[in-house]
C-alpha positions in Angstrom: 105.8 111.8 130.8 105.2 111.3 127.1 105.1 114.4 125.3 101.7 115.2 123.5 101.3 113.6 120.2 102.7 114.8 116.8 100.2 116.1 114.6 100.2 115.2 110.9 97.5 115.6 108.0 98.2 112.2 106.7 100.3 109.1 108.0 101.1 106.2 105.8 101.9 103.1 107.6 104.5 101.0 105.2 107.2 102.1 103.0 107.0 99.4 100.3 105.4 100.2 96.8 101.8 101.4 98.0 103.2 103.1 100.6 105.5 105.3 98.6 102.7 106.0 95.8 100.0 106.7 98.7 102.5 109.0 100.4 103.6 110.6 97.3 100.0 111.5 96.0 98.8 112.6 99.4 101.4 115.2 99.4 100.8 116.0 95.7 97.1 116.6 96.4 97.4 119.1 98.9 98.3 117.4 102.4 100.2 119.6 104.6 102.2 117.2 106.6 102.6 113.9 105.6 104.6 111.4 107.4 105.5 107.6 106.0 106.3 105.0 108.7 108.5 102.1 107.9 110.0 99.7 110.1 112.8 98.5 108.1 116.1 100.5 107.6 115.2 101.4 103.8 112.1 101.9 101.9 111.0 100.0 98.9 109.7 97.0 100.5 110.8 93.8 98.6 111.5 95.9 95.3 115.2 96.3 96.3 115.7 92.9 96.0 114.1 92.1 92.9 116.9 93.0 90.4 114.9 91.2 87.5 113.1 93.8 85.2 109.4 93.8 84.1 108.5 96.5 86.7 106.7 99.7 85.5 105.1 98.7 82.2 101.7 99.9 83.1 102.7 103.2 85.0 106.0 104.3 83.0 105.7 102.1 79.7 109.0 100.6 79.9 110.7 97.5 81.6 112.3 98.4 84.9 114.0 96.2 87.6 112.8 96.7 91.3 115.3 98.8 92.6 114.8 101.0 89.5 111.1 101.1 90.1 111.5 101.8 94.0 114.3 104.6 93.4 111.5 106.4 91.5 109.0 106.5 94.1 111.6 107.1 96.8 112.7 110.3 94.7 109.2 111.2 94.6 108.3 111.5 98.0 111.6 113.3 99.0 111.1 115.9 96.3 107.2 116.7 97.5 108.4 116.9 100.9 107.0 113.7 102.6 108.8 112.9 106.1 110.1 109.3 106.0 110.5 107.9 109.7 112.5 104.8 109.1 113.1 101.8 111.7 109.7 102.8 113.1 107.0 100.3 114.0 103.6 101.0 114.8 102.4 99.4 117.9 98.8 100.6 118.2 96.3 102.3 116.2 92.9 103.9 117.6 89.8 104.8 115.6 90.7 108.4 116.6 93.6 107.9 114.3 96.2 108.1 117.2 99.4 106.1 116.5 101.6 104.7 119.1 105.2 104.1 117.3 108.2 103.0 118.3 111.8 103.8 117.2 115.3 104.7 117.9 113.6 107.8 119.2 111.8 106.0 121.8 108.2 105.8 122.0 105.9 108.7 120.4 102.3 109.2 119.7 101.0 110.5 116.4 97.7 112.0 115.8 96.6 112.3 112.2 93.9 113.5 110.2 94.0 110.3 108.0 95.5 107.2 108.2 96.6 105.0 105.3 97.4 101.3 105.8 100.2 99.9 103.1 101.8 97.3 105.5 102.1 94.7 102.6 102.4 90.9 103.2 104.7 88.6 104.8 105.4 85.0 103.4 103.8 81.9 104.7 106.4 79.6 106.6 107.0 76.2 107.1 105.5 76.4 110.8 102.5 78.1 108.8 101.8 75.1 106.6 102.9 72.4 109.1 105.1 70.4 106.9 106.4 67.3 109.0 110.1 65.9 109.2 113.3 67.0 110.9 114.4 71.0 111.3 117.7 71.1 109.5 119.4 74.0 107.7 118.5 74.5 104.2 114.9 75.2 104.4 114.0 79.0 103.5 111.0 81.2 102.2 111.7 82.4 98.7 111.7 86.1 99.6 114.5 85.3 102.2 116.4 83.7 99.4 115.9 86.3 96.9 117.2 88.8 99.7 120.3 86.8 100.4 121.3 86.2 97.1 120.7 89.6 95.2 121.5 91.8 98.2 123.8 90.1 100.6 125.7 88.0 97.3 125.3 84.8 99.0 124.9 81.2 97.6 122.1 79.2 99.5 122.0 75.9 97.7 123.2 73.7 95.1 120.4 71.1 94.3 116.9 72.7 95.2 113.3 71.7 95.4 110.9 74.2 95.6 107.2 73.9 97.2 104.7 76.2 95.9 104.5 78.0 92.8 104.0 81.7 93.7 105.7 84.3 91.5 108.7 84.9 93.7 109.2 81.0 94.0 109.3 80.6 90.0 111.4 83.8 89.9 113.7 82.5 92.2 113.7 79.2 90.4 115.3 80.8 87.3 117.7 82.8 89.6 118.9 79.4 91.0 119.7 78.2 87.5 121.2 81.4 86.7 123.6 81.1 89.8 124.9 77.4 88.8 122.5 75.5 91.3 120.2 72.9 90.2 116.6 73.0 90.7 115.3 69.3 90.7 111.4 70.5 90.4 108.8 72.8 91.5 105.9 71.0 93.7 102.4 72.9 93.8 99.6 71.2 95.9 96.7 72.9 93.9 95.6 71.8 90.6 96.8 75.2 88.7 99.8 77.0 89.3 99.7 79.9 91.8 101.9 82.2 89.8 101.1 84.0 86.4 101.4 81.9 83.2 104.1 84.4 82.0 106.6 83.3 85.0 105.4 79.7 84.2 106.8 80.0 80.7 110.0 82.2 81.5 111.2 80.6 84.6 110.4 77.0 84.2 109.6 76.0 80.9 112.2 78.2 79.4 114.5 76.3 81.9 113.1 73.0 81.5 112.2 72.7 85.4 109.3 70.5 86.0 106.2 71.4 87.7 104.3 68.6 89.5 100.6 69.9 90.0 98.3 68.3 92.9 101.7 67.3 94.9 103.2 68.6 98.3 106.2 68.0 100.6 104.9 65.5 103.1 108.4 65.1 105.0 111.9 67.0 105.2 114.6 64.9 105.7 118.3 65.6 107.3 120.1 66.2 110.2 122.5 69.1 110.4 121.3 70.1 106.7 118.3 69.1 104.3 119.3 65.8 102.5 115.7 65.4 100.6 112.3 65.8 100.8 109.3 63.3 100.2 106.6 64.1 97.9 103.2 62.7 97.6 100.3 63.7 95.2 97.1 65.0 96.7 93.5 64.5 96.3 90.4 67.1 95.3 90.2 67.3 99.3 94.0 67.8 99.8 94.3 64.6 101.2 97.5 62.4 100.5 96.9 59.8 97.5 98.3 56.4 99.0 101.0 54.9 97.2 102.3 58.1 95.4 105.4 59.0 97.7 108.6 59.5 96.5 112.2 60.7 97.8 113.8 63.5 96.1 117.5 64.3 97.0 118.4 67.7 97.6 120.0 70.1 99.9 117.6 72.9 100.2 113.8 73.6 100.2 112.5 76.8 98.8 108.8 77.7 100.2 106.5 79.4 98.0 103.4 79.0 99.7 101.3 82.0 99.9 101.4 85.3 101.3 99.8 86.6 104.6 98.7 90.3 104.6 99.8 92.3 107.5 96.3 92.9 109.1 97.0 92.9 112.9 96.5 96.6 113.2 93.3 96.5 111.3 92.1 93.5 113.2 92.8 95.2 116.6 91.0 98.5 115.0 87.8 96.0 114.8 87.7 97.0 110.8 85.1 95.0 108.8 87.3 92.4 107.2 86.8 90.3 104.0 87.3 86.6 104.3 88.2 86.5 100.5 91.3 88.5 100.4 92.0 88.6 104.4 92.1 92.5 103.9 89.7 95.5 105.1 86.3 96.2 103.3 86.8 99.1 101.4 84.7 101.7 99.3 85.7 103.3 96.0 88.0 105.6 98.0 89.7 102.8 99.7 88.1 103.9 102.7 87.6 101.3 105.3 84.7 101.0 108.1 86.7 103.5 110.4 86.3 107.3 109.4 89.5 108.7 107.9 91.1 105.2 107.7 92.3 103.7 104.2 93.9 100.5 103.2 95.7 99.7 99.8 98.3 97.5 98.5 99.3 94.1 99.4 97.6 94.4 102.7 94.3 95.0 101.0 94.6 92.4 98.3 97.5 90.6 96.9 98.6 92.2 93.7 100.6 89.9 91.0 101.5 93.2 89.2 103.3 95.9 91.2 102.2 98.6 89.0 98.6 97.9 89.8 99.3 98.4 93.3 100.9 101.6 93.0 97.8 102.9 90.8 95.5 101.6 93.8 97.7 103.4 96.2 98.0 106.6 94.5 94.2 106.7 94.3 94.2 105.9 98.2 96.8 108.8 98.9 94.4 111.4 97.1 91.5 110.4 99.0 93.3 110.4 102.3 94.0 113.8 101.6 90.8 115.0 100.6 89.5 113.4 103.7 92.2 115.1 105.8 91.5 118.4 104.4 87.5 118.3 103.9 86.3 115.5 106.2 84.3 114.4 103.0 84.3 111.6 100.6 81.8 110.3 98.1 78.7 108.6 99.6 79.3 104.9 98.7 75.7 103.4 98.9 75.7 100.8 95.9 76.7 97.6 97.2 79.0 95.4 95.1 79.0 91.3 95.6 80.9 88.8 93.9 78.6 85.9 92.2 79.0 82.7 90.3 82.9 82.1 89.4 84.5 84.9 91.5 86.2 84.9 94.7 85.6 88.5 95.4 85.2 92.0 94.2 86.6 95.4 95.2 85.5 97.8 95.9 82.6 96.7 97.9 80.6 99.8 97.9 80.7 102.7 95.4 78.6 105.9 94.9 77.9 105.9 91.3 79.4 109.2 90.7 82.5 108.2 88.9 84.2 105.7 86.5 85.4 102.7 88.7 88.4 100.3 88.2 87.0 97.0 89.8 89.6 94.2 90.8 88.5 90.8 91.1 89.8 87.1 90.7 88.3 83.7 89.6 87.9 80.7 91.6 89.5 78.6 88.8 91.0 78.6 85.4 88.5 79.7 82.7 88.4 80.0 78.8 86.2 82.4 76.7 83.9 83.5 79.3 82.6 86.7 80.4 82.7 89.0 83.8 79.4 90.3 83.7 77.9 93.1 86.1 74.1 93.1 86.8 71.5 94.9 88.5 67.9 93.9 88.6 68.5 91.4 85.8 69.7 93.9 83.7 73.5 93.8 82.4 75.5 97.1 82.9 78.6 95.7 81.8 80.3 92.8 79.8 83.8 92.0 79.5 84.6 89.2 77.5 87.7 87.2 78.6 89.7 84.9 76.4 91.5 83.4 79.5 91.4 83.7 83.3 93.1 82.4 86.2 93.2 82.6 90.0 96.9 83.7 89.7 96.0 87.0 87.6 94.1 89.9 88.9 91.5 90.8 86.6 90.7 94.7 86.6 87.4 95.9 85.0 86.5 99.8 84.3 83.0 100.6 84.5 81.9 103.9 83.3 79.8 106.3 85.7 76.9 106.3 82.8 76.1 102.4 83.5 75.4 103.0 87.4 72.4 105.1 86.2 70.2 101.7 85.6 71.1 100.4 89.2 68.1 98.8 90.9 68.0 98.9 94.8 71.7 100.2 95.0 72.7 96.2 94.7 75.0 95.1 91.6 76.5 91.4 91.3 79.5 90.5 89.4 79.8 87.1 88.2 81.2 85.0 85.4 79.1 83.7 82.2 79.5 82.3 79.2 
């Protein structure tokens, strides 16, 4: 017979950058018992395998490696008394905030005052994009290769083609070069890179690695091991352009073709979801449509800078603690919607009682445009943007005084000249 549920104030699902920050701040905000549930045998998500620097420039004002950044937050959760349950998988979550978990201890249930969803993302695989050809060894996701090389000290390939220009793929292009491999090219199906501009410069241009836009892999060759790939150009509707096929010899294909939020628990729970982010719809407290359940980090929206995922998660942890203690949060009654030029806007609803850091992304690369917040035809906030790109998240702070002029509790955010 299964014992009664463990009672906790805040349960954080996921021990990556967002989970660590949310758990630490929930405890720091006064929550009694905070439990962080991580299915891996260590915390940190992918940070421990990201040995390059550049992390922490926003939060700590210095450039840290991934392991250094992760270690700071791991120490913080330990110092504050957060319970970390490793090798623990959450198999079910109910709207009453009852979690069923599986671990070496067996199957247990947890009853939480508040739950934070911080499960992160997984990489899109070859099967997810339906690449034709044989199934030889030598086809990897970029994140898997990063783990093999940086953690397991394993060589992966000698002559490499990378499909997709996501940030991890760009970083691994540089890493492969530094380890003595030849990176033949990076192929990107879109008309613009998927990674941030800085990584294009530092990881490709500085090492003379060609980037082919509007190009994809249409076939993988090889029996036991990859012997090459066929590239082809694509048109505006992603159809293959006739006569553009060419064979590229290689022994390894790295895939950096996007991330999929780990939203299975959220979907099973019936949360209101955003088709633009594939994450939950949240208010200014990162509160979802289910009472007492919050979401942050890459499971909410994919971040290109870990510091921003951390800052988002810290706010979420504080809000979760407040809910667990009081059962109350600000009444989010003002609706925010993305207009022309923007894919989405978060949060989706606000109270108007506090300043808000909004996050968004443009549909396409733009120069010398503005992100404009409007209500009833009146401009509440205008932010001039010299450059915008889909790969770079835009953060806009709007002071609480601006919300006094909201009409009919509706704000639209759009790109204008």
